[in-house]
Phi, psi and omega in degrees: 000133182288142175283171184297316181297324172292319181301319175297323180278334184273341184260164183273167186290346175265001182273140177291343177294350174286332179245338184238145184291163169302140185096344184253011176211154174275167183233116181266158179295326181197172181293147168203162172301338174286002181225071186277162171292131170265112183287341178287323175269329182094008176198172186287145169225145179291116180312316194282328184245340182080005182278134174302139188219130169273146185240007183219088183304323185294339183269329173265356170072023168231161172288157174309147182178157182270063184300309183274314184280335187245001178070021183289126177300146171290145177288150185259353178194174185107154186290150175289146177300153176274162175297136171281172177297323176299323176298330179274353178272142184298134184287161170253352182246130184293337177283000174255005179303305174313313178298318179294319178300314187293318181298326180293308185303311185298330188247010176254140173298146184303331185296333192249004191294319185299308189299313186296310187292319175304313184294318179292318181297321172307304180297329175294316184311331187285339191241331195233141176298146184306321181299323177292322177296302179307313176301322182290312178304317177305314184290321178292325187264007180077020183252026174131000000 
């Protein structure tokens, strides 16, 4: 289980984990239009319920579950979920760049990491502005 400090470090800027403890938000299996970012709250919420929702289980270290809305207890042990195939697919939404880069970092053998990130950066450049790509890569790689 992540400590509050680790949760801040591991989650993206659109995650309720930036402001709420584990268990105070639900965790969905993947991003979707049904879980948009709320600029007034500063994190994603399920549109149907208004419940804060994380969309990257591998980042918060718990499997998808209705922790806040359904009272599902947090797991007490077990390995953090690995990035899914959907997590490894290039995003169409710039708010998901950071999570995509992190999923690639976590699932790529260290000997291939530079090649994988270079390819991801080139692909991202066909969809997003350079400043947005750089900011996401810096957050993932610890450079700001």
